[in-house]
C-alpha positions as a printed Julia matrix, in Angstrom:
172×3 Matrix{Float64}:
  85.43  71.22  33.17
  86.82  71.88  36.63
  88.47  68.79  38.09
  88.79  70.07  41.65
  85.95  68.0   43.03
  85.93  64.69  41.22
  84.2   61.87  43.1
  86.52  60.33  45.68
  86.66  57.2   47.79
  88.17  57.08  51.25
  90.4   54.06  51.77
  90.57  51.96  54.95
  93.83  53.66  55.91
  92.12  57.09  55.74
  93.71  58.11  52.43
  91.65  59.2   49.46
  91.6   58.19  45.8
  89.55  59.44  42.89
  86.74  57.11  41.88
  88.29  56.63  38.45
  85.27  54.9   36.93
  82.91  57.75  37.87
  85.49  60.41  36.95
  86.06  58.8   33.55
  82.32  58.72  32.89
  81.89  62.37  33.87
  84.76  63.62  31.74
  83.82  61.44  28.77
  80.22  62.71  28.89
  81.42  66.3   29.16
  83.66  65.74  26.13
  80.81  64.13  24.16
  78.6   67.14  24.99
  81.22  69.55  23.63
  83.43  70.43  26.6
  87.0   70.81  25.39
  88.81  72.4   28.36
  89.73  70.41  31.48
  91.29  72.18  34.43
  93.22  70.43  37.19
  95.97  71.23  39.71
  98.52  69.38  41.84
  96.55  69.58  45.11
  93.03  68.91  43.83
  91.32  65.74  45.1
  93.93  65.0   47.77
  96.73  65.35  45.17
  95.11  62.8   42.83
  93.21  64.9   40.28
  96.03  65.13  37.74
  96.4   61.35  37.74
  92.67  60.82  37.25
  92.41  63.49  34.56
  95.31  62.03  32.61
  93.76  58.58  32.61
  90.28  59.84  31.71
  91.41  62.07  28.85
  93.87  59.65  27.28
  91.4   58.36  24.62
  90.74  61.88  23.31
  93.73  63.89  24.56
  94.44  65.42  21.17
  90.88  66.79  21.0
  90.91  68.76  24.27
  92.83  71.42  26.15
  94.35  70.5   29.51
  95.38  73.03  32.11
  97.22  72.6   35.37
  98.94  74.94  37.78
 102.2   75.78  39.51
 101.91  76.56  43.24
 104.09  79.69  43.25
 104.49  79.56  47.03
 106.6   76.4   46.55
 108.93  78.03  44.01
 112.19  79.07  45.68
 114.45  79.18  42.62
 113.93  79.41  38.87
 114.53  75.68  38.3
 111.61  74.81  40.57
 109.16  75.85  37.85
 110.29  73.11  35.47
 110.54  70.58  38.3
 106.92  71.24  39.3
 105.77  71.13  35.7
 107.57  67.81  35.22
 105.81  66.39  38.31
 102.45  67.42  36.86
 103.29  66.03  33.42
 104.28  62.71  35.01
 101.01  62.52  36.94
  99.01  63.46  33.85
 101.08  61.03  31.77
 101.4   63.74  29.1
 104.29  65.34  27.26
 102.82  68.85  27.46
  99.97  70.89  28.93
  98.0   73.35  26.91
  97.78  75.94  29.69
 100.22  76.17  32.6
  99.06  78.62  35.26
 100.93  80.5   37.92
  98.38  79.39  40.51
  96.18  81.87  42.36
  98.74  84.64  42.24
  98.4   88.1   43.66
 100.41  91.25  43.11
 102.82  90.47  45.94
 103.69  87.03  44.5
 104.03  88.54  41.05
 106.33  91.35  42.22
 108.31  89.37  44.81
 108.56  85.86  43.32
 107.61  85.63  39.65
 109.49  88.7   38.4
 112.69  88.46  40.51
 113.14  84.72  39.87
 112.69  85.18  36.13
 109.75  82.78  36.03
 108.13  84.46  33.04
 111.28  83.94  31.01
 111.57  80.37  32.29
 107.95  79.7   31.3
 108.72  81.09  27.86
 111.67  78.66  27.6
 109.41  75.77  28.64
 106.96  76.85  25.97
 109.72  76.97  23.35
 110.75  73.37  24.14
 107.12  72.21  23.93
 106.2   71.43  27.52
 103.72  74.32  27.71
 101.48  75.57  24.92
 100.19  78.71  26.72
 101.6   80.61  29.71
  98.78  81.5   32.06
  97.81  82.51  35.55
  94.87  82.07  37.85
  93.82  84.99  39.97
  91.8   86.02  43.04
  93.2   89.47  43.87
  91.93  93.0   43.12
  91.22  94.49  39.71
  94.13  96.9   40.25
  96.48  93.95  40.82
  95.14  92.22  37.71
  95.84  95.3   35.6
  99.36  95.55  37.06
 100.12  91.92  36.2
  98.73  92.19  32.68
 100.56  95.46  32.03
 103.88  93.99  33.21
 103.77  90.48  31.77
 103.17  90.32  28.02
 104.24  86.65  28.15
 100.97  85.75  29.89
  98.41  84.52  27.37
  95.38  83.7   29.5
  93.88  84.07  32.94
  91.47  81.99  34.99
  89.54  84.63  36.88
  87.16  84.18  39.78
  83.97  85.58  38.3
  80.53  84.05  37.93
  76.85  84.79  38.31
  77.0   84.52  42.11
  80.4   86.13  42.7
  80.85  89.33  40.74
  83.74  90.62  42.82
  85.85  91.15  39.7
  83.13  92.83  37.67
  85.49  95.64  36.64
């Protein structure tokens, strides 16, 4: 269940909030119909998706998988990975996430940020202390870049890949 476009309400001051009642109903119905994976990220829904997802999933948190993401472009030093994860965990009001993704990475970010800053090893440490269950990445680059990342990062356990009936760019 993608939580990028939950129903929102614009406030009088121009800010946005998630319509929690509608979001709760949507996620609860999805869960009741068998959905067990809920995907969010720090910037979704005007930076409010993680908060809404955490509240909605609280009654059945132990029955579902929750994923969120790290915006790699904001990581300047190794410690930033845990700091960003901790921000997400606080918004979700959870002790751990099931899948923590290096968000929308490409080969350049992999080669020039993730590898040199030791982020794969740091993610492994965060997994060992229980804040992450699975080290992941989301991806929108070429199939060659995907192969390069997979071949050079055995720590990565899953990928969210842009591929669907209408967009078969990553068919290979």
